C-alpha positions in Angstrom: 158.0 90.5 107.9 155.2 88.6 106.1 152.1 87.5 107.9 150.5 85.5 105.1 152.0 82.5 103.4 150.9 80.5 100.4 151.7 76.9 101.1 153.4 76.1 97.7 155.5 79.2 97.9 156.6 78.4 101.4 157.6 74.9 100.4 159.7 76.3 97.5 161.3 78.9 99.7 162.1 76.3 102.4 163.7 74.0 99.9 165.8 76.8 98.5 166.8 78.0 101.9 167.9 74.5 103.0 169.8 74.0 99.8 171.7 77.2 100.5 172.4 76.2 104.1 173.6 72.7 103.0 176.0 74.1 100.5 177.4 76.9 102.7 177.2 75.7 106.3 178.3 72.5 108.2 176.5 73.6 111.3 173.6 71.2 111.8 172.3 73.1 114.8 171.7 76.2 112.7 170.0 74.1 110.0 167.6 72.7 112.7 167.0 76.2 114.0 166.1 77.4 110.5 163.6 74.5 110.1 162.0 75.3 113.4 161.7 79.0 112.4 160.0 78.2 109.1 157.5 75.9 110.9 156.6 78.5 113.5 154.0 80.4 111.4 152.3 81.9 114.5 155.1 84.4 115.0 157.6 82.4 117.0 161.3 82.1 116.3 163.8 79.8 117.9 167.6 79.7 117.5 167.7 83.1 115.9 168.7 85.4 118.8 172.3 85.9 118.0 173.3 84.0 121.1 176.4 81.8 121.1 176.0 79.0 118.6 172.9 80.6 117.0 172.1 82.5 113.8 169.9 85.7 113.8 166.9 87.0 111.9 169.0 87.8 108.8 168.8 84.1 108.0 165.3 84.9 106.6 165.2 88.7 106.4 167.7 90.3 104.0 168.3 93.3 106.1 171.4 94.2 108.1 172.3 93.6 111.8 172.8 96.6 114.1 173.8 97.2 117.7 170.5 97.0 119.6 171.7 98.6 122.9 169.7 101.8 122.2 166.8 100.1 120.4 165.9 97.1 122.5 164.7 98.6 125.8 164.8 95.5 128.1 163.8 95.7 131.8 163.5 93.0 134.4 161.0 93.5 137.3 160.7 91.6 140.6 157.4 90.5 142.1 156.7 94.0 143.3 157.3 95.4 139.8 160.5 97.1 140.9 163.2 97.1 138.2 166.1 94.9 139.1 169.5 94.1 137.6 170.2 90.9 139.6 168.2 87.8 140.3 167.7 85.4 143.2 167.6 81.7 142.4 164.1 80.1 142.3 162.2 83.4 142.0 159.9 84.5 139.2 160.4 87.8 137.4 158.6 89.8 134.8 160.6 90.7 131.7 159.6 93.5 129.3 160.9 94.6 126.0 160.1 97.7 124.0 161.5 98.7 120.6 162.3 102.4 120.9 161.4 103.1 117.3 158.0 101.2 117.6 157.8 100.5 113.8 154.5 99.6 112.2 155.6 96.0 111.9 158.1 94.3 114.3 159.1 91.2 116.1 161.6 89.7 118.5 163.1 86.5 119.9 165.0 86.0 123.2 166.9 83.3 125.1 168.7 83.5 128.4 172.0 81.6 129.0 174.5 81.3 131.8 178.3 81.7 131.6 178.7 78.3 130.0 176.1 79.1 127.3 173.6 76.7 129.0 169.9 77.6 129.2 169.2 79.4 132.4 165.7 79.1 133.9 162.5 79.1 131.9 160.1 81.4 130.1 156.3 81.7 130.2 154.7 83.8 127.5 151.9 86.1 128.4 148.8 86.4 126.2 148.1 89.9 127.5 151.8 90.7 126.9 151.7 89.5 123.3 154.3 86.8 123.8 154.7 83.0 123.5 157.3 80.6 124.7 158.7 77.4 123.2 161.7 75.1 123.7 164.1 73.8 121.1 167.4 71.9 121.3 167.6 72.3 125.1 167.0 76.1 125.1 163.8 78.0 126.1 162.7 80.9 123.9 160.1 83.7 124.0 158.9 85.8 121.1 156.1 88.0 119.7 152.9 86.4 118.5 151.1 86.7 115.2 148.9 89.4 116.6 151.5 91.4 118.6 153.8 92.3 115.7 152.5 95.8 115.0 153.0 99.2 116.7 149.7 98.6 118.5 151.6 96.5 121.0 153.9 99.0 122.8 155.6 96.6 125.2 156.0 92.8 125.2 156.0 91.1 128.6 156.7 87.6 129.8 157.7 85.7 132.9 161.1 84.3 133.7 161.6 81.7 136.3 165.2 82.1 137.5 167.3 78.9 137.9 166.5 76.9 141.0 170.1 77.1 142.1 172.7 79.8 141.6 173.9 79.9 138.0 176.2 83.0 138.2 175.5 85.9 136.0 173.1 85.2 133.1 172.6 87.0 129.8 169.4 87.7 127.9 170.1 87.6 124.2 167.6 89.5 122.1 167.1 89.9 118.4 164.5 92.3 117.2 163.2 93.1 113.8 162.3 96.6 112.7 160.4 95.6 109.6 159.3 97.9 106.8 156.1 96.1 106.1 156.7 95.9 102.3 155.2 92.4 102.0 158.7 90.9 101.4 161.7 89.9 103.5 163.8 92.8 102.2 164.8 96.1 103.8 164.3 95.0 107.4 166.7 96.0 110.2 167.7 93.4 112.8 168.9 94.7 116.2 171.0 92.4 118.4 171.6 93.1 122.1 172.8 91.4 125.3 171.5 92.2 128.7 173.5 90.8 131.7 171.6 90.0 134.9 173.9 89.4 137.8 173.5 86.7 140.5 172.2 88.3 143.8 174.0 85.5 145.8 177.4 86.8 144.7 180.0 87.5 147.4 180.1 90.8 149.3 183.3 91.7 147.3 181.4 91.1 144.0 178.4 93.2 145.1 180.7 96.2 145.7 181.1 96.4 142.0 177.4 96.9 141.4 176.3 100.1 139.8 174.5 102.7 142.0 171.8 104.8 140.2 169.3 107.5 141.2 167.1 109.7 139.0 165.2 112.8 139.8 163.3 115.7 138.3 164.3 119.4 138.7 161.1 121.5 138.4 163.0 124.8 138.0 165.0 123.7 135.0 162.6 121.0 133.7 165.5 118.6 133.6 166.0 115.0 134.5 169.0 114.5 136.9 171.0 111.3 137.0 173.6 110.3 139.5 175.4 107.0 139.3 178.6 105.2 140.0 180.0 102.9 137.3 183.2 101.0 137.4 183.7 101.0 133.7 183.0 103.2 130.6 180.4 102.9 127.9 177.9 104.6 125.7 175.0 106.1 127.7 171.4 106.2 126.4 168.2 107.4 128.1 164.6 106.4 127.4 161.7 108.0 129.2 158.5 105.9 129.3 155.1 106.9 130.5 152.9 104.6 132.7 151.2 103.2 129.6 154.6 101.8 128.4 154.9 104.4 125.7 158.3 106.0 125.0 158.0 109.8 125.1 161.6 110.9 125.0 165.0 109.4 124.2 168.5 110.9 124.3 172.1 109.7 123.6 174.4 111.0 126.3 177.8 110.1 125.1 180.4 108.1 127.1 180.3 107.6 130.8 183.3 108.1 133.0 184.8 105.6 135.4 183.5 106.3 138.9 181.0 108.9 139.9 178.9 110.5 137.2 176.2 113.2 137.1 174.0 114.0 134.1 171.3 116.7 133.6 169.0 116.3 130.6 166.5 118.9 129.6 163.0 117.7 128.8 160.9 119.0 125.9 158.2 121.4 127.1 155.6 119.0 125.5 156.2 116.4 128.3 153.1 116.4 130.5 152.9 116.2 134.2 152.8 112.7 135.6 154.8 109.6 136.7 157.4 108.2 134.3 160.0 105.5 134.3 163.6 106.5 133.4 165.3 103.6 131.6 169.1 104.3 131.5 171.6 102.2 129.7 175.4 102.1 129.8 176.4 99.7 127.1 174.4 96.6 128.0 173.9 97.6 131.6 170.3 98.6 132.3 169.1 100.7 135.2 165.6 102.1 135.9 163.9 104.5 138.3 160.6 106.3 138.5 160.3 110.1 138.5 157.4 112.5 139.0 157.2 115.4 136.5 155.2 118.3 138.0 155.9 121.7 136.4 
């Protein structure tokens, strides 16, 4: 990920990139997205989230794409800063994203779409959260800024205004860049993830399919205990975050079972006493709960 551009070099690179796109793609939307990306020199990207009809960051960075379920730690909070997995129409939520690896140079872009791949709600970037928002081709985007693309920024935050009327389940599409800071566009790793937020106005029958989740701490064994019900199966991943937003422990837990599950995860002895947030993922399903570690 390069921060400094020399204008003539940028013009040559842009001409070469568009020549490549013209000869290899008939998708005019992607071409427009690419142009927007090149013109956003302040850190913003549009149309590169991996969402339906879009490209991703490998259009400019020559790295590979990876499954970002365990890298892109995304959590949505309500007005009381309680983690939620569903939304109510017309309300404002705080979205947060943390790259688990927290590389020395990094970036991201996100868009949220409904089941018809239509833009759902709107974003507002937060200066304190190191994010900016912008619209392009009928979709609203949020991304890092030119000053929040290093490991100094632990967590990006922004506001999401949910659709004014019920839009069904929506999906946050996120593309993140774990950059190697080599001053070129080579060697970067792009992580793509999808995070489904359900509609809280769903019927009672639909709500019975929601996942139940609780987390606790066992002082005797120094272990985190997880109990949850999940009507499906998927890869499980845990990320323990302190109250400063810093990831202090991660663990891959294998595959969940359909129905009731119980997990017990030993913590390193180096984990200090205090309040933490347990971010737990099954595939693209995210759940969170606070725990108090007191040995």
